TORNU-294746 format. One record per atom (N, C-alpha, C): x, y, z. Coordinates in steps of 0.1 Angstrom, whole numbers, plus 5000, padded with zeros to 4 digits. Layout:
<recs>
XYZ
...
</recs>
This chain:
<recs>
533626322468
533526182463
533126052472
533426122484
532626062495
531626012492
530326092489
528826132493
528626072475
529526082468
529026012452
529225872452
529825802467
530025702467
529025612476
528025692482
527525632492
527525672511
528825742509
529025752522
528925872526
529525932541
529226082548
530426082554
531026202551
532026282559
531326332572
531926242586
531326302596
531726412602
533226412603
534026532603
534526572593
534426702592
535126772578
536826792580
537126862564
538726802570
538726962577
539826902585
540427042596
541627012598
542527142598
544027152601
544327142613
545327052615
546126992631
547427092626
547327252635
548827322631
549827272632
550827262620
552027182622
552027052620
551126992619
550926832617
550526812604
549226842598
548426782585
546926832585
546026732576
545026782576
544026632584
542726662589
542326522595
540526532590
540026402588
539026372584
538426252585
537126272591
536426132596
535026102586
535225992582
534225932572
533625802576
532225802572
531825662577
531025652560
531325472561
531125392549
529625352546
529825292534
528125242534
527625142541
528525082546
528324932558
528625022570
528425102577
528325182587
529825152595
531225192585
532525182591
532425352593
533425342606
533825512608
535325462609
535625562598
537625562601
538525722597
539125772604
539725872597
541025872587
540925992578
542025992570
542826122576
544426122575
545026182578
546326232566
546226362564
547426422552
548826472562
549626412562
550726502564
551426642559
551126742562
551326882561
551626982573
552927012571
553527062582
553227222584
552827232567
552527412572
551027412573
550027312573
548627312577
548327422587
547527502588
547127582597
545527612599
</recs>
C-alpha cells in the first residue's frame, strides 16, 4: 500500500520480541516516520 501511494518502505516490518512490530516509511514529501504495532507474541 505504501508503494502504491508513492511512498517507500525504508526498514521492512520487523519483530521486536515481546513488544511488537516496527517499520520505517518515507512519504512522497520525503518525511521519514516509524510505525509500531503492539504484539507481545512477536518473534
